[in-house]
Every structure is written in C-alpha cells, then in structure tokens.
mmCIF file of the N, C-alpha and C atoms, coordinates in Angstrom:
data_MODEL
# 
_entry.id   MODEL 
# 
loop_
_atom_site.group_PDB 
_atom_site.id 
_atom_site.type_symbol 
_atom_site.label_atom_id 
_atom_site.label_alt_id 
_atom_site.label_comp_id 
_atom_site.label_asym_id 
_atom_site.label_entity_id 
_atom_site.label_seq_id 
_atom_site.pdbx_PDB_ins_code 
_atom_site.Cartn_x 
_atom_site.Cartn_y 
_atom_site.Cartn_z 
_atom_site.occupancy 
_atom_site.B_iso_or_equiv 
_atom_site.pdbx_formal_charge 
_atom_site.auth_seq_id 
_atom_site.auth_comp_id 
_atom_site.auth_asym_id 
_atom_site.auth_atom_id 
_atom_site.pdbx_PDB_model_num 
ATOM 1   N N  . MET A 1 1  ? 101.954 108.844 109.694 1.00 0.00 ? 1  MET A N  1 
ATOM 2   C CA . MET A 1 1  ? 103.018 109.260 108.778 1.00 0.00 ? 1  MET A CA 1 
ATOM 3   C C  . MET A 1 1  ? 102.481 109.198 107.357 1.00 0.00 ? 1  MET A C  1 
ATOM 4   N N  . LYS A 1 2  ? 102.510 110.312 106.682 1.00 0.00 ? 2  LYS A N  1 
ATOM 5   C CA . LYS A 1 2  ? 101.977 110.386 105.327 1.00 0.00 ? 2  LYS A CA 1 
ATOM 6   C C  . LYS A 1 2  ? 103.044 110.535 104.258 1.00 0.00 ? 2  LYS A C  1 
ATOM 7   N N  . PHE A 1 3  ? 104.251 110.947 104.633 1.00 0.00 ? 3  PHE A N  1 
ATOM 8   C CA . PHE A 1 3  ? 105.329 111.016 103.640 1.00 0.00 ? 3  PHE A CA 1 
ATOM 9   C C  . PHE A 1 3  ? 106.671 110.777 104.314 1.00 0.00 ? 3  PHE A C  1 
ATOM 10  N N  . PHE A 1 4  ? 107.630 110.329 103.491 1.00 0.00 ? 4  PHE A N  1 
ATOM 11  C CA . PHE A 1 4  ? 108.997 110.101 103.930 1.00 0.00 ? 4  PHE A CA 1 
ATOM 12  C C  . PHE A 1 4  ? 109.871 110.044 102.689 1.00 0.00 ? 4  PHE A C  1 
ATOM 13  N N  . TYR A 1 5  ? 111.172 109.963 102.882 1.00 0.00 ? 5  TYR A N  1 
ATOM 14  C CA . TYR A 1 5  ? 112.116 109.953 101.767 1.00 0.00 ? 5  TYR A CA 1 
ATOM 15  C C  . TYR A 1 5  ? 112.827 108.612 101.687 1.00 0.00 ? 5  TYR A C  1 
ATOM 16  N N  . VAL A 1 6  ? 113.066 108.159 100.453 1.00 0.00 ? 6  VAL A N  1 
ATOM 17  C CA . VAL A 1 6  ? 113.804 106.910 100.230 1.00 0.00 ? 6  VAL A CA 1 
ATOM 18  C C  . VAL A 1 6  ? 114.886 107.141 99.185  1.00 0.00 ? 6  VAL A C  1 
ATOM 19  N N  . LEU A 1 7  ? 115.866 106.278 99.209  1.00 0.00 ? 7  LEU A N  1 
ATOM 20  C CA . LEU A 1 7  ? 116.911 106.280 98.187  1.00 0.00 ? 7  LEU A CA 1 
ATOM 21  C C  . LEU A 1 7  ? 116.830 104.952 97.447  1.00 0.00 ? 7  LEU A C  1 
ATOM 22  N N  . LEU A 1 8  ? 116.530 105.028 96.160  1.00 0.00 ? 8  LEU A N  1 
ATOM 23  C CA . LEU A 1 8  ? 116.395 103.842 95.305  1.00 0.00 ? 8  LEU A CA 1 
ATOM 24  C C  . LEU A 1 8  ? 117.508 103.896 94.264  1.00 0.00 ? 8  LEU A C  1 
ATOM 25  N N  . ASN A 1 9  ? 118.710 103.553 94.669  1.00 0.00 ? 9  ASN A N  1 
ATOM 26  C CA . ASN A 1 9  ? 119.880 103.771 93.820  1.00 0.00 ? 9  ASN A CA 1 
ATOM 27  C C  . ASN A 1 9  ? 120.352 102.539 93.062  1.00 0.00 ? 9  ASN A C  1 
ATOM 28  N N  . SER A 1 10 ? 119.486 101.544 92.897  1.00 0.00 ? 10 SER A N  1 
ATOM 29  C CA . SER A 1 10 ? 119.827 100.383 92.070  1.00 0.00 ? 10 SER A CA 1 
ATOM 30  C C  . SER A 1 10 ? 118.553 99.803  91.471  1.00 0.00 ? 10 SER A C  1 
ATOM 31  N N  . ILE A 1 11 ? 118.703 99.041  90.421  1.00 0.00 ? 11 ILE A N  1 
ATOM 32  C CA . ILE A 1 11 ? 117.545 98.389  89.781  1.00 0.00 ? 11 ILE A CA 1 
ATOM 33  C C  . ILE A 1 11 ? 116.896 97.424  90.765  1.00 0.00 ? 11 ILE A C  1 
ATOM 34  N N  . ALA A 1 12 ? 117.697 96.709  91.530  1.00 0.00 ? 12 ALA A N  1 
ATOM 35  C CA . ALA A 1 12 ? 117.161 95.759  92.514  1.00 0.00 ? 12 ALA A CA 1 
ATOM 36  C C  . ALA A 1 12 ? 116.330 96.490  93.567  1.00 0.00 ? 12 ALA A C  1 
ATOM 37  N N  . ALA A 1 13 ? 116.805 97.657  94.003  1.00 0.00 ? 13 ALA A N  1 
ATOM 38  C CA . ALA A 1 13 ? 116.060 98.439  94.996  1.00 0.00 ? 13 ALA A CA 1 
ATOM 39  C C  . ALA A 1 13 ? 114.728 98.909  94.410  1.00 0.00 ? 13 ALA A C  1 
ATOM 40  N N  . VAL A 1 14 ? 114.749 99.368  93.179  1.00 0.00 ? 14 VAL A N  1 
ATOM 41  C CA . VAL A 1 14 ? 113.516 99.817  92.519  1.00 0.00 ? 14 VAL A CA 1 
ATOM 42  C C  . VAL A 1 14 ? 112.526 98.656  92.422  1.00 0.00 ? 14 VAL A C  1 
ATOM 43  N N  . LYS A 1 15 ? 112.997 97.488  92.034  1.00 0.00 ? 15 LYS A N  1 
ATOM 44  C CA . LYS A 1 15 ? 112.115 96.316  91.902  1.00 0.00 ? 15 LYS A CA 1 
ATOM 45  C C  . LYS A 1 15 ? 111.485 95.943  93.241  1.00 0.00 ? 15 LYS A C  1 
ATOM 46  N N  . ARG A 1 16 ? 112.289 95.925  94.311  1.00 0.00 ? 16 ARG A N  1 
ATOM 47  C CA . ARG A 1 16 ? 111.777 95.560  95.631  1.00 0.00 ? 16 ARG A CA 1 
ATOM 48  C C  . ARG A 1 16 ? 110.782 96.611  96.135  1.00 0.00 ? 16 ARG A C  1 
ATOM 49  N N  . PHE A 1 17 ? 111.113 97.878  95.957  1.00 0.00 ? 17 PHE A N  1 
ATOM 50  C CA . PHE A 1 17 ? 110.214 98.942  96.391  1.00 0.00 ? 17 PHE A CA 1 
ATOM 51  C C  . PHE A 1 17 ? 108.904 98.874  95.612  1.00 0.00 ? 17 PHE A C  1 
ATOM 52  N N  . ASN A 1 18 ? 108.986 98.744  94.307  1.00 0.00 ? 18 ASN A N  1 
ATOM 53  C CA . ASN A 1 18 ? 107.803 98.678  93.454  1.00 0.00 ? 18 ASN A CA 1 
ATOM 54  C C  . ASN A 1 18 ? 106.929 97.478  93.825  1.00 0.00 ? 18 ASN A C  1 
ATOM 55  N N  . SER A 1 19 ? 107.546 96.352  94.101  1.00 0.00 ? 19 SER A N  1 
ATOM 56  C CA . SER A 1 19 ? 106.801 95.159  94.499  1.00 0.00 ? 19 SER A CA 1 
ATOM 57  C C  . SER A 1 19 ? 106.027 95.402  95.794  1.00 0.00 ? 19 SER A C  1 
ATOM 58  N N  . SER A 1 20 ? 106.664 96.079  96.734  1.00 0.00 ? 20 SER A N  1 
ATOM 59  C CA . SER A 1 20 ? 105.987 96.416  97.994  1.00 0.00 ? 20 SER A CA 1 
ATOM 60  C C  . SER A 1 20 ? 104.821 97.360  97.751  1.00 0.00 ? 20 SER A C  1 
ATOM 61  N N  . ALA A 1 21 ? 105.008 98.347  96.891  1.00 0.00 ? 21 ALA A N  1 
ATOM 62  C CA . ALA A 1 21 ? 103.954 99.314  96.592  1.00 0.00 ? 21 ALA A CA 1 
ATOM 63  C C  . ALA A 1 21 ? 102.774 98.651  95.883  1.00 0.00 ? 21 ALA A C  1 
ATOM 64  N N  . CYS A 1 22 ? 103.063 97.740  94.984  1.00 0.00 ? 22 CYS A N  1 
ATOM 65  C CA . CYS A 1 22 ? 101.994 97.076  94.224  1.00 0.00 ? 22 CYS A CA 1 
ATOM 66  C C  . CYS A 1 22 ? 101.083 96.233  95.111  1.00 0.00 ? 22 CYS A C  1 
ATOM 67  N N  . GLY A 1 23 ? 101.590 95.818  96.253  1.00 0.00 ? 23 GLY A N  1 
ATOM 68  C CA . GLY A 1 23 ? 100.793 95.007  97.167  1.00 0.00 ? 23 GLY A CA 1 
ATOM 69  C C  . GLY A 1 23 ? 99.859  95.810  98.054  1.00 0.00 ? 23 GLY A C  1 
ATOM 70  N N  . GLU A 1 24 ? 99.834  97.113  97.916  1.00 0.00 ? 24 GLU A N  1 
ATOM 71  C CA . GLU A 1 24 ? 99.013  97.973  98.778  1.00 0.00 ? 24 GLU A CA 1 
ATOM 72  C C  . GLU A 1 24 ? 97.743  98.419  98.062  1.00 0.00 ? 24 GLU A C  1 
ATOM 73  N N  . PRO A 1 25 ? 96.623  98.514  98.780  1.00 0.00 ? 25 PRO A N  1 
ATOM 74  C CA . PRO A 1 25 ? 95.357  98.921  98.157  1.00 0.00 ? 25 PRO A CA 1 
ATOM 75  C C  . PRO A 1 25 ? 95.198  100.436 97.990  1.00 0.00 ? 25 PRO A C  1 
ATOM 76  N N  . PHE A 1 26 ? 96.088  101.222 98.570  1.00 0.00 ? 26 PHE A N  1 
ATOM 77  C CA . PHE A 1 26 ? 95.993  102.680 98.501  1.00 0.00 ? 26 PHE A CA 1 
ATOM 78  C C  . PHE A 1 26 ? 97.026  103.219 97.527  1.00 0.00 ? 26 PHE A C  1 
ATOM 79  N N  . ASP A 1 27 ? 96.872  104.476 97.117  1.00 0.00 ? 27 ASP A N  1 
ATOM 80  C CA . ASP A 1 27 ? 97.788  105.104 96.166  1.00 0.00 ? 27 ASP A CA 1 
ATOM 81  C C  . ASP A 1 27 ? 99.060  105.570 96.868  1.00 0.00 ? 27 ASP A C  1 
ATOM 82  N N  . ILE A 1 28 ? 100.178 105.456 96.156  1.00 0.00 ? 28 ILE A N  1 
ATOM 83  C CA . ILE A 1 28 ? 101.478 105.903 96.646  1.00 0.00 ? 28 ILE A CA 1 
ATOM 84  C C  . ILE A 1 28 ? 102.135 106.674 95.505  1.00 0.00 ? 28 ILE A C  1 
ATOM 85  N N  . ASP A 1 29 ? 102.528 107.912 95.774  1.00 0.00 ? 29 ASP A N  1 
ATOM 86  C CA . ASP A 1 29 ? 103.182 108.742 94.766  1.00 0.00 ? 29 ASP A CA 1 
ATOM 87  C C  . ASP A 1 29 ? 104.641 108.950 95.125  1.00 0.00 ? 29 ASP A C  1 
ATOM 88  N N  . ILE A 1 30 ? 105.454 109.125 94.092  1.00 0.00 ? 30 ILE A N  1 
ATOM 89  C CA . ILE A 1 30 ? 106.876 109.431 94.264  1.00 0.00 ? 30 ILE A CA 1 
ATOM 90  C C  . ILE A 1 30 ? 107.128 110.796 93.639  1.00 0.00 ? 30 ILE A C  1 
ATOM 91  N N  . TYR A 1 31 ? 107.729 111.690 94.427  1.00 0.00 ? 31 TYR A N  1 
ATOM 92  C CA . TYR A 1 31 ? 108.055 113.043 93.982  1.00 0.00 ? 31 TYR A CA 1 
ATOM 93  C C  . TYR A 1 31 ? 109.561 113.161 93.817  1.00 0.00 ? 31 TYR A C  1 
ATOM 94  N N  . SER A 1 32 ? 109.984 113.584 92.648  1.00 0.00 ? 32 SER A N  1 
ATOM 95  C CA . SER A 1 32 ? 111.400 113.838 92.375  1.00 0.00 ? 32 SER A CA 1 
ATOM 96  C C  . SER A 1 32 ? 111.471 115.170 91.646  1.00 0.00 ? 32 SER A C  1 
ATOM 97  N N  . GLY A 1 33 ? 111.885 116.209 92.384  1.00 0.00 ? 33 GLY A N  1 
ATOM 98  C CA . GLY A 1 33 ? 111.866 117.544 91.788  1.00 0.00 ? 33 GLY A CA 1 
ATOM 99  C C  . GLY A 1 33 ? 110.450 117.921 91.429  1.00 0.00 ? 33 GLY A C  1 
ATOM 100 N N  . ARG A 1 34 ? 110.206 118.267 90.166  1.00 0.00 ? 34 ARG A N  1 
ATOM 101 C CA . ARG A 1 34 ? 108.856 118.656 89.744  1.00 0.00 ? 34 ARG A CA 1 
ATOM 102 C C  . ARG A 1 34 ? 108.062 117.494 89.153  1.00 0.00 ? 34 ARG A C  1 
ATOM 103 N N  . TYR A 1 35 ? 108.610 116.297 89.173  1.00 0.00 ? 35 TYR A N  1 
ATOM 104 C CA . TYR A 1 35 ? 107.943 115.127 88.614  1.00 0.00 ? 35 TYR A CA 1 
ATOM 105 C C  . TYR A 1 35 ? 107.268 114.306 89.695  1.00 0.00 ? 35 TYR A C  1 
ATOM 106 N N  . ILE A 1 36 ? 106.101 113.772 89.353  1.00 0.00 ? 36 ILE A N  1 
ATOM 107 C CA . ILE A 1 36 ? 105.353 112.892 90.247  1.00 0.00 ? 36 ILE A CA 1 
ATOM 108 C C  . ILE A 1 36 ? 104.999 111.638 89.456  1.00 0.00 ? 36 ILE A C  1 
ATOM 109 N N  . VAL A 1 37 ? 105.327 110.472 90.017  1.00 0.00 ? 37 VAL A N  1 
ATOM 110 C CA . VAL A 1 37 ? 104.967 109.214 89.356  1.00 0.00 ? 37 VAL A CA 1 
ATOM 111 C C  . VAL A 1 37 ? 104.285 108.294 90.361  1.00 0.00 ? 37 VAL A C  1 
ATOM 112 N N  . ASP A 1 38 ? 103.534 107.364 89.846  1.00 0.00 ? 38 ASP A N  1 
ATOM 113 C CA . ASP A 1 38 ? 102.862 106.346 90.640  1.00 0.00 ? 38 ASP A CA 1 
ATOM 114 C C  . ASP A 1 38 ? 103.908 105.314 91.084  1.00 0.00 ? 38 ASP A C  1 
ATOM 115 N N  . ALA A 1 39 ? 103.974 105.019 92.377  1.00 0.00 ? 39 ALA A N  1 
ATOM 116 C CA . ALA A 1 39 ? 104.950 104.054 92.888  1.00 0.00 ? 39 ALA A CA 1 
ATOM 117 C C  . ALA A 1 39 ? 104.663 102.634 92.401  1.00 0.00 ? 39 ALA A C  1 
ATOM 118 N N  . LYS A 1 40 ? 103.477 102.411 91.839  1.00 0.00 ? 40 LYS A N  1 
ATOM 119 C CA . LYS A 1 40 ? 103.128 101.090 91.318  1.00 0.00 ? 40 LYS A CA 1 
ATOM 120 C C  . LYS A 1 40 ? 103.533 100.942 89.854  1.00 0.00 ? 40 LYS A C  1 
ATOM 121 N N  . SER A 1 41 ? 104.154 101.973 89.289  1.00 0.00 ? 41 SER A N  1 
ATOM 122 C CA . SER A 1 41 ? 104.617 101.952 87.903  1.00 0.00 ? 41 SER A CA 1 
ATOM 123 C C  . SER A 1 41 ? 106.143 101.848 87.872  1.00 0.00 ? 41 SER A C  1 
ATOM 124 N N  . ILE A 1 42 ? 106.646 100.680 87.563  1.00 0.00 ? 42 ILE A N  1 
ATOM 125 C CA . ILE A 1 42 ? 108.101 100.501 87.541  1.00 0.00 ? 42 ILE A CA 1 
ATOM 126 C C  . ILE A 1 42 ? 108.741 101.361 86.456  1.00 0.00 ? 42 ILE A C  1 
ATOM 127 N N  . MET A 1 43 ? 108.070 101.529 85.327  1.00 0.00 ? 43 MET A N  1 
ATOM 128 C CA . MET A 1 43 ? 108.608 102.385 84.270  1.00 0.00 ? 43 MET A CA 1 
ATOM 129 C C  . MET A 1 43 ? 108.639 103.842 84.728  1.00 0.00 ? 43 MET A C  1 
ATOM 130 N N  . GLY A 1 44 ? 107.620 104.254 85.454  1.00 0.00 ? 44 GLY A N  1 
ATOM 131 C CA . GLY A 1 44 ? 107.595 105.611 85.983  1.00 0.00 ? 44 GLY A CA 1 
ATOM 132 C C  . GLY A 1 44 ? 108.750 105.853 86.944  1.00 0.00 ? 44 GLY A C  1 
ATOM 133 N N  . ILE A 1 45 ? 108.993 104.905 87.839  1.00 0.00 ? 45 ILE A N  1 
ATOM 134 C CA . ILE A 1 45 ? 110.096 105.037 88.802  1.00 0.00 ? 45 ILE A CA 1 
ATOM 135 C C  . ILE A 1 45 ? 111.428 105.117 88.067  1.00 0.00 ? 45 ILE A C  1 
ATOM 136 N N  . LEU A 1 46 ? 111.619 104.252 87.089  1.00 0.00 ? 46 LEU A N  1 
ATOM 137 C CA . LEU A 1 46 ? 112.894 104.221 86.370  1.00 0.00 ? 46 LEU A CA 1 
ATOM 138 C C  . LEU A 1 46 ? 113.125 105.467 85.520  1.00 0.00 ? 46 LEU A C  1 
ATOM 139 N N  . SER A 1 47 ? 112.068 106.247 85.277  1.00 0.00 ? 47 SER A N  1 
ATOM 140 C CA . SER A 1 47 ? 112.235 107.470 84.495  1.00 0.00 ? 47 SER A CA 1 
ATOM 141 C C  . SER A 1 47 ? 112.737 108.644 85.344  1.00 0.00 ? 47 SER A C  1 
ATOM 142 N N  . LEU A 1 48 ? 112.795 108.460 86.659  1.00 0.00 ? 48 LEU A N  1 
ATOM 143 C CA . LEU A 1 48 ? 113.210 109.530 87.570  1.00 0.00 ? 48 LEU A CA 1 
ATOM 144 C C  . LEU A 1 48 ? 114.717 109.563 87.762  1.00 0.00 ? 48 LEU A C  1 
ATOM 145 N N  . ASP A 1 49 ? 115.207 110.691 88.276  1.00 0.00 ? 49 ASP A N  1 
ATOM 146 C CA . ASP A 1 49 ? 116.607 110.812 88.680  1.00 0.00 ? 49 ASP A CA 1 
ATOM 147 C C  . ASP A 1 49 ? 116.734 110.126 90.039  1.00 0.00 ? 49 ASP A C  1 
ATOM 148 N N  . LEU A 1 50 ? 117.322 108.952 90.067  1.00 0.00 ? 50 LEU A N  1 
ATOM 149 C CA . LEU A 1 50 ? 117.400 108.165 91.293  1.00 0.00 ? 50 LEU A CA 1 
ATOM 150 C C  . LEU A 1 50 ? 118.762 108.271 91.973  1.00 0.00 ? 50 LEU A C  1 
ATOM 151 N N  . ASP A 1 51 ? 119.556 109.268 91.592  1.00 0.00 ? 51 ASP A N  1 
ATOM 152 C CA . ASP A 1 51 ? 120.847 109.485 92.242  1.00 0.00 ? 51 ASP A CA 1 
ATOM 153 C C  . ASP A 1 51 ? 120.683 110.200 93.584  1.00 0.00 ? 51 ASP A C  1 
ATOM 154 N N  . ARG A 1 52 ? 119.494 110.685 93.858  1.00 0.00 ? 52 ARG A N  1 
ATOM 155 C CA . ARG A 1 52 ? 119.238 111.374 95.118  1.00 0.00 ? 52 ARG A CA 1 
ATOM 156 C C  . ARG A 1 52 ? 117.915 110.868 95.686  1.00 0.00 ? 52 ARG A C  1 
ATOM 157 N N  . PRO A 1 53 ? 117.661 111.125 96.965  1.00 0.00 ? 53 PRO A N  1 
ATOM 158 C CA . PRO A 1 53 ? 116.417 110.643 97.578  1.00 0.00 ? 53 PRO A CA 1 
ATOM 159 C C  . PRO A 1 53 ? 115.176 111.227 96.909  1.00 0.00 ? 53 PRO A C  1 
ATOM 160 N N  . VAL A 1 54 ? 114.112 110.455 96.960  1.00 0.00 ? 54 VAL A N  1 
ATOM 161 C CA . VAL A 1 54 ? 112.819 110.887 96.430  1.00 0.00 ? 54 VAL A CA 1 
ATOM 162 C C  . VAL A 1 54 ? 111.804 110.853 97.571  1.00 0.00 ? 54 VAL A C  1 
ATOM 163 N N  . ARG A 1 55 ? 110.788 111.699 97.435  1.00 0.00 ? 55 ARG A N  1 
ATOM 164 C CA . ARG A 1 55 ? 109.756 111.781 98.474  1.00 0.00 ? 55 ARG A CA 1 
ATOM 165 C C  . ARG A 1 55 ? 108.632 110.809 98.158  1.00 0.00 ? 55 ARG A C  1 
ATOM 166 N N  . ILE A 1 56 ? 108.224 110.051 99.149  1.00 0.00 ? 56 ILE A N  1 
ATOM 167 C CA . ILE A 1 56 ? 107.127 109.102 99.013  1.00 0.00 ? 56 ILE A CA 1 
ATOM 168 C C  . ILE A 1 56 ? 105.925 109.668 99.747  1.00 0.00 ? 56 ILE A C  1 
ATOM 169 N N  . GLU A 1 57 ? 104.790 109.763 99.072  1.00 0.00 ? 57 GLU A N  1 
ATOM 170 C CA . GLU A 1 57 ? 103.579 110.257 99.705  1.00 0.00 ? 57 GLU A CA 1 
ATOM 171 C C  . GLU A 1 57 ? 102.506 109.180 99.668  1.00 0.00 ? 57 GLU A C  1 
ATOM 172 N N  . ILE A 1 58 ? 101.952 108.889 100.835 1.00 0.00 ? 58 ILE A N  1 
ATOM 173 C CA . ILE A 1 58 ? 100.935 107.857 100.995 1.00 0.00 ? 58 ILE A CA 1 
ATOM 174 C C  . ILE A 1 58 ? 99.557  108.509 100.955 1.00 0.00 ? 58 ILE A C  1 
ATOM 175 N N  . HIS A 1 59 ? 98.650  107.952 100.159 1.00 0.00 ? 59 HIS A N  1 
ATOM 176 C CA . HIS A 1 59 ? 97.266  108.435 100.091 1.00 0.00 ? 59 HIS A CA 1 
ATOM 177 C C  . HIS A 1 59 ? 96.376  107.393 100.745 1.00 0.00 ? 59 HIS A C  1 
ATOM 178 N N  . GLY A 1 60 ? 96.520  107.296 102.045 1.00 0.00 ? 60 GLY A N  1 
ATOM 179 C CA . GLY A 1 60 ? 95.742  106.353 102.843 1.00 0.00 ? 60 GLY A CA 1 
ATOM 180 C C  . GLY A 1 60 ? 95.709  106.863 104.268 1.00 0.00 ? 60 GLY A C  1 
ATOM 181 N N  . THR A 1 61 ? 95.381  106.007 105.183 1.00 0.00 ? 61 THR A N  1 
ATOM 182 C CA . THR A 1 61 ? 95.330  106.401 106.586 1.00 0.00 ? 61 THR A CA 1 
ATOM 183 C C  . THR A 1 61 ? 96.735  106.465 107.170 1.00 0.00 ? 61 THR A C  1 
ATOM 184 N N  . ASN A 1 62 ? 96.840  107.036 108.356 1.00 0.00 ? 62 ASN A N  1 
ATOM 185 C CA . ASN A 1 62 ? 98.131  107.063 109.044 1.00 0.00 ? 62 ASN A CA 1 
ATOM 186 C C  . ASN A 1 62 ? 98.625  105.646 109.313 1.00 0.00 ? 62 ASN A C  1 
ATOM 187 N N  . GLU A 1 63 ? 97.713  104.739 109.588 1.00 0.00 ? 63 GLU A N  1 
ATOM 188 C CA . GLU A 1 63 ? 98.077  103.338 109.818 1.00 0.00 ? 63 GLU A CA 1 
ATOM 189 C C  . GLU A 1 63 ? 98.627  102.705 108.535 1.00 0.00 ? 63 GLU A C  1 
ATOM 190 N N  . ASP A 1 64 ? 98.009  103.041 107.387 1.00 0.00 ? 64 ASP A N  1 
ATOM 191 C CA . ASP A 1 64 ? 98.516  102.560 106.097 1.00 0.00 ? 64 ASP A CA 1 
ATOM 192 C C  . ASP A 1 64 ? 99.948  103.042 105.893 1.00 0.00 ? 64 ASP A C  1 
ATOM 193 N N  . GLY A 1 65 ? 100.181 104.329 106.161 1.00 0.00 ? 65 GLY A N  1 
ATOM 194 C CA . GLY A 1 65 ? 101.503 104.914 105.990 1.00 0.00 ? 65 GLY A CA 1 
ATOM 195 C C  . GLY A 1 65 ? 102.535 104.252 106.878 1.00 0.00 ? 65 GLY A C  1 
ATOM 196 N N  . ALA A 1 66 ? 102.185 104.013 108.125 1.00 0.00 ? 66 ALA A N  1 
ATOM 197 C CA . ALA A 1 66 ? 103.112 103.390 109.069 1.00 0.00 ? 66 ALA A CA 1 
ATOM 198 C C  . ALA A 1 66 ? 103.438 101.957 108.649 1.00 0.00 ? 66 ALA A C  1 
ATOM 199 N N  . ALA A 1 67 ? 102.435 101.218 108.188 1.00 0.00 ? 67 ALA A N  1 
ATOM 200 C CA . ALA A 1 67 ? 102.657 99.833  107.759 1.00 0.00 ? 67 ALA A CA 1 
ATOM 201 C C  . ALA A 1 67 ? 103.540 99.789  106.515 1.00 0.00 ? 67 ALA A C  1 
ATOM 202 N N  . PHE A 1 68 ? 103.291 100.682 105.556 1.00 0.00 ? 68 PHE A N  1 
ATOM 203 C CA . PHE A 1 68 ? 104.114 100.697 104.347 1.00 0.00 ? 68 PHE A CA 1 
ATOM 204 C C  . PHE A 1 68 ? 105.541 101.133 104.670 1.00 0.00 ? 68 PHE A C  1 
ATOM 205 N N  . TYR A 1 69 ? 105.683 102.102 105.556 1.00 0.00 ? 69 TYR A N  1 
ATOM 206 C CA . TYR A 1 69 ? 107.011 102.556 105.996 1.00 0.00 ? 69 TYR A CA 1 
ATOM 207 C C  . TYR A 1 69 ? 107.819 101.373 106.527 1.00 0.00 ? 69 TYR A C  1 
ATOM 208 N N  . LYS A 1 70 ? 107.201 100.543 107.341 1.00 0.00 ? 70 LYS A N  1 
ATOM 209 C CA . LYS A 1 70 ? 107.906 99.370  107.895 1.00 0.00 ? 70 LYS A CA 1 
ATOM 210 C C  . LYS A 1 70 ? 108.336 98.411  106.783 1.00 0.00 ? 70 LYS A C  1 
ATOM 211 N N  . LYS A 1 71 ? 107.500 98.266  105.744 1.00 0.00 ? 71 LYS A N  1 
ATOM 212 C CA . LYS A 1 71 ? 107.830 97.361  104.633 1.00 0.00 ? 71 LYS A CA 1 
ATOM 213 C C  . LYS A 1 71 ? 109.059 97.829  103.851 1.00 0.00 ? 71 LYS A C  1 
ATOM 214 N N  . VAL A 1 72 ? 109.232 99.150  103.727 1.00 0.00 ? 72 VAL A N  1 
ATOM 215 C CA . VAL A 1 72 ? 110.307 99.695  102.884 1.00 0.00 ? 72 VAL A CA 1 
ATOM 216 C C  . VAL A 1 72 ? 111.370 100.419 103.707 1.00 0.00 ? 72 VAL A C  1 
ATOM 217 N N  . GLU A 1 73 ? 111.402 100.142 104.993 1.00 0.00 ? 73 GLU A N  1 
ATOM 218 C CA . GLU A 1 73 ? 112.295 100.848 105.918 1.00 0.00 ? 73 GLU A CA 1 
ATOM 219 C C  . GLU A 1 73 ? 113.762 100.795 105.510 1.00 0.00 ? 73 GLU A C  1 
ATOM 220 N N  . SER A 1 74 ? 114.178 99.744  104.829 1.00 0.00 ? 74 SER A N  1 
ATOM 221 C CA . SER A 1 74 ? 115.583 99.624  104.424 1.00 0.00 ? 74 SER A CA 1 
ATOM 222 C C  . SER A 1 74 ? 115.986 100.679 103.387 1.00 0.00 ? 74 SER A C  1 
ATOM 223 N N  . PHE A 1 75 ? 115.016 101.310 102.712 1.00 0.00 ? 75 PHE A N  1 
ATOM 224 C CA . PHE A 1 75 ? 115.305 102.341 101.713 1.00 0.00 ? 75 PHE A CA 1 
ATOM 225 C C  . PHE A 1 75 ? 115.200 103.765 102.272 1.00 0.00 ? 75 PHE A C  1 
ATOM 226 N N  . VAL A 1 76 ? 114.666 103.908 103.463 1.00 0.00 ? 76 VAL A N  1 
ATOM 227 C CA . VAL A 1 76 ? 114.385 105.222 104.043 1.00 0.00 ? 76 VAL A CA 1 
ATOM 228 C C  . VAL A 1 76 ? 115.671 105.957 104.408 1.00 0.00 ? 76 VAL A C  1 
ATOM 229 N N  . VAL A 1 77 ? 115.703 107.247 104.101 1.00 0.00 ? 77 VAL A N  1 
ATOM 230 C CA . VAL A 1 77 ? 116.813 108.114 104.501 1.00 0.00 ? 77 VAL A CA 1 
ATOM 231 C C  . VAL A 1 77 ? 116.248 109.199 105.412 1.00 0.00 ? 77 VAL A C  1 
ATOM 232 N N  . ASP A 1 78 ? 117.012 109.547 106.441 1.00 0.00 ? 78 ASP A N  1 
ATOM 233 C CA . ASP A 1 78 ? 116.554 110.526 107.425 1.00 0.00 ? 78 ASP A CA 1 
ATOM 234 C C  . ASP A 1 78 ? 116.731 111.959 106.968 1.00 0.00 ? 78 ASP A C  1 
ATOM 235 N N  . ASN A 1 79 ? 117.864 112.265 106.367 1.00 0.00 ? 79 ASN A N  1 
ATOM 236 C CA . ASN A 1 79 ? 118.178 113.637 105.995 1.00 0.00 ? 79 ASN A CA 1 
ATOM 237 C C  . ASN A 1 79 ? 118.378 113.734 104.481 1.00 0.00 ? 79 ASN A C  1 
ATOM 238 N N  . PRO A 1 80 ? 117.288 113.917 103.726 1.00 0.00 ? 80 PRO A N  1 
ATOM 239 C CA . PRO A 1 80 ? 117.429 113.975 102.273 1.00 0.00 ? 80 PRO A CA 1 
ATOM 240 C C  . PRO A 1 80 ? 118.178 115.230 101.834 1.00 0.00 ? 80 PRO A C  1 
ATOM 241 N N  . VAL A 1 81 ? 118.810 115.111 100.690 1.00 0.00 ? 81 VAL A N  1 
ATOM 242 C CA . VAL A 1 81 ? 119.438 116.290 100.083 1.00 0.00 ? 81 VAL A CA 1 
ATOM 243 C C  . VAL A 1 81 ? 118.346 117.158 99.489  1.00 0.00 ? 81 VAL A C  1 
ATOM 244 N N  . SER A 1 82 ? 118.674 118.327 99.050  1.00 0.00 ? 82 SER A N  1 
ATOM 245 C CA . SER A 1 82 ? 117.701 119.278 98.506  1.00 0.00 ? 82 SER A CA 1 
ATOM 246 C C  . SER A 1 82 ? 116.879 118.636 97.399  1.00 0.00 ? 82 SER A C  1 
ATOM 247 N N  . GLU A 1 83 ? 115.587 118.929 97.378  1.00 0.00 ? 83 GLU A N  1 
ATOM 248 C CA . GLU A 1 83 ? 114.673 118.390 96.361  1.00 0.00 ? 83 GLU A CA 1 
ATOM 249 C C  . GLU A 1 83 ? 114.724 119.153 95.056  1.00 0.00 ? 83 GLU A C  1 
ATOM 250 N N  . SER A 1 84 ? 115.341 120.279 94.998  1.00 0.00 ? 84 SER A N  1 
ATOM 251 C CA . SER A 1 84 ? 115.286 121.110 93.790  1.00 0.00 ? 84 SER A CA 1 
ATOM 252 C C  . SER A 1 84 ? 116.070 120.562 92.643  1.00 0.00 ? 84 SER A C  1 
# 
C-alpha cells in the first residue's frame, strides 16, 4: 500500500498524525488539492484545508506503507470526498 486517505479534522489529530510520521525513516507526503506538504512538517499540515480528507503518499516499501497505515489507522477514511 503506497497511498491512502485520512481525515485530520482537529489539532489533536494533526499532532498525533505528525508524531507518527516523524518517527518514520522514509518520506511521507500529504496531498490536498494542488498542494503537497511533508507529513513531518506540522506547520505544513496546518496550512492545508483539513475540512476534507487528504491523500497520504508513502515513499518507501510496501511493508513501510502497511506498517505506517496500521499506526494511523484511526484517521483513515475509506471513501474520500472529491479531491478538487
């Protein structure tokens, strides 16, 4: 699994997600519309429109993606709204 969608609709959720991302040795990007930010940058995350799901892209192995997915599973949404 290389990408999935999450909903980070509170400051506490952003902090927990960012903390999980910072503990990983591989790069993780967050896509919101036409913007891309580093998941290890809390300021970058907070600059996004977090009222809707954002796409998470893992730049590591499939095993890295699966392990990170399990860490942040509480934020994952199955059917994201339109990305536009």
